[in-house]
C-alpha positions in Angstrom: -128.2 24.0 -68.6 -129.4 24.8 -65.5 -132.6 22.7 -66.5 -131.2 19.5 -67.1 -129.3 19.0 -63.6 -132.1 19.6 -62.1 -133.7 17.2 -64.4 -131.0 14.8 -63.9 -131.3 15.4 -59.4 -134.7 15.1 -60.0 -134.5 11.6 -61.5 -131.8 10.5 -58.8 -134.5 11.3 -56.1 -137.2 9.7 -58.4 -134.4 6.3 -58.1 -134.1 7.0 -54.4 -137.9 6.2 -54.1 -138.6 3.7 -56.3 -135.7 1.5 -54.3 -136.9 2.6 -50.9 -133.6 4.5 -50.6 -135.0 7.1 -48.5 -138.2 8.0 -47.0 -141.0 8.6 -49.6 -141.8 12.0 -47.6 -138.2 12.9 -47.8 -138.6 12.0 -51.8 -141.2 14.4 -51.9 -139.7 17.6 -49.9 -136.4 17.3 -52.0 -138.5 17.0 -55.8 -140.5 20.0 -54.5 -137.9 21.8 -53.6 -135.9 21.1 -56.8 -139.0 21.7 -59.0 -140.1 25.0 -57.2 -143.4 23.8 -56.0 -144.2 22.2 -58.9 -143.6 18.4 -57.8 -143.8 15.5 -60.2 -146.1 15.5 -62.7 -144.9 12.6 -64.7 -146.6 9.4 -65.1 -147.8 8.0 -61.9 -146.0 3.9 -61.3 -148.2 1.5 -62.4 -148.9 -1.0 -60.0 -149.7 -4.4 -61.2 -152.2 -6.4 -58.9 -151.3 -9.2 -57.1 -151.7 -12.5 -58.6 -152.6 -14.2 -54.8 -154.3 -12.7 -52.5 -153.6 -13.5 -48.6 -157.0 -15.2 -47.8 -156.9 -17.0 -51.0 -153.2 -18.4 -50.5 -154.7 -19.8 -46.8 -157.7 -21.4 -48.5 -155.1 -23.4 -50.7 -152.8 -24.0 -47.9 -156.1 -25.5 -45.7 -157.2 -27.5 -49.1 -153.9 -28.8 -49.0 -154.6 -30.5 -45.5 -157.9 -32.0 -46.4 -156.1 -32.8 -49.8 -153.6 -34.9 -47.9 -156.2 -36.7 -46.2 -158.0 -38.2 -49.1 -154.8 -39.3 -50.9 -154.0 -40.8 -47.5 -157.3 -42.4 -47.1 -159.3 -42.4 -49.8 -157.0 -43.5 -52.3 -155.9 -46.8 -53.4 -152.5 -45.9 -55.2 -149.3 -47.7 -53.8 -147.6 -46.6 -51.3 -144.5 -44.8 -52.5 -147.4 -43.0 -54.7 -149.3 -41.9 -51.8 -145.8 -40.7 -50.3 -144.5 -38.8 -53.3 -147.6 -37.2 -53.7 -147.5 -36.2 -50.3 -144.1 -35.4 -50.5 -145.2 -33.0 -52.9 -148.4 -31.3 -51.2 -145.8 -30.6 -48.3 -143.2 -28.8 -51.0 -145.9 -26.5 -52.0 -147.3 -26.3 -48.2 -143.7 -25.3 -47.4 -143.4 -22.6 -50.2 -147.1 -21.1 -49.5 -145.8 -20.9 -45.9 -142.7 -18.9 -47.0 -144.3 -16.3 -49.0 -147.0 -15.9 -45.9 -144.0 -15.2 -43.7 -143.0 -12.8 -45.4 -145.8 -10.8 -46.4 -148.5 -11.6 -44.0 -146.6 -11.4 -40.1 -148.6 -8.5 -38.4 -152.0 -9.9 -39.1 -151.8 -13.5 -38.2 -152.4 -15.1 -41.6 -148.6 -16.5 -41.0 -149.9 -18.2 -37.7 -153.2 -19.9 -39.5 -150.7 -21.1 -42.3 -147.9 -22.3 -39.8 -150.6 -24.7 -37.9 -151.9 -25.7 -41.3 -148.3 -26.6 -42.4 -147.0 -28.2 -38.8 -150.3 -30.5 -39.6 -149.7 -31.4 -42.2 -146.4 -32.6 -41.5 -147.4 -34.4 -38.7 -150.1 -35.9 -40.7 -147.0 -37.1 -43.4 -144.7 -38.2 -40.8 -147.5 -40.1 -39.3 -148.7 -41.9 -42.6 -145.2 -42.8 -43.6 -144.3 -43.9 -39.7 -147.2 -46.1 -40.0 -146.7 -47.8 -43.5 -143.0 -48.1 -44.0 -142.0 -48.7 -40.3 -143.3 -51.4 -37.9 -144.3 -51.2 -34.4 -147.0 -49.1 -32.7 -143.6 -47.5 -30.0 -141.8 -45.9 -33.5 -144.6 -43.8 -34.7 -144.7 -42.7 -30.9 -141.5 -41.4 -31.2 -142.1 -39.7 -34.7 -144.7 -38.2 -33.4 -143.1 -37.5 -30.4 -140.3 -36.0 -32.2 -143.0 -33.7 -34.3 -144.3 -32.4 -30.8 -140.8 -31.8 -29.7 -140.1 -29.4 -32.9 -143.4 -27.6 -32.6 -142.3 -26.7 -28.7 -138.8 -25.3 -30.5 -140.5 -23.2 -33.2 -143.3 -22.1 -30.4 -140.0 -20.9 -28.2 -138.5 -19.3 -31.5 -141.2 -17.2 -32.2 -143.1 -17.0 -29.2 -146.3 -18.2 -29.8 -148.0 -19.2 -26.4 -150.8 -20.8 -28.7 -148.4 -23.6 -30.7 -145.9 -23.7 -26.7 -149.3 -25.2 -25.1 -150.6 -27.4 -27.9 -147.1 -28.9 -28.4 -146.9 -29.2 -24.6 -150.8 -30.8 -24.8 -149.2 -33.0 -27.7 -145.8 -34.1 -25.9 -147.7 -35.1 -22.6 -150.2 -37.0 -24.7 -147.9 -38.7 -27.0 -145.8 -39.9 -23.7 -148.8 -41.7 -22.2 -149.7 -43.4 -25.6 -146.0 -44.9 -25.5 -145.8 -45.3 -22.2 -149.0 -47.1 -21.4 
């Protein structure tokens, strides 16, 4: 009966470790305590390899930026089809950005994917503004709005490089609209 109770406790501690309810060090200590130093000799959990590594996802995002340029400037399709393709590219880039936010916030890959996503947003909104709206000042206002959103994101995330870029973009866009 005592062996069954010990096994139940050890299984419960393994569950805690697997679901991160306790730190792994504490779980290892408790397993060693209940198994009298024998430890956990069960099968090691099988770790699956990730389908995409972070640099590959970053290359995909940069590839989406290049693909957007090709769709806009080298495509001979109608405006509706171009806007639809750009919308699909933008949604895919947003999904990649959200994935990078969870996985790579600490090592700088998130900053690079955020920059690529913001450039995609700027490029797409510029194309939509120039193709659907007439007037250079409306396009300038769309670009101004983009840079203002960049400024808000830089304040929220405390990215100095993005703040500097957005301020420079705001100044140049204001000069473009005024002159």
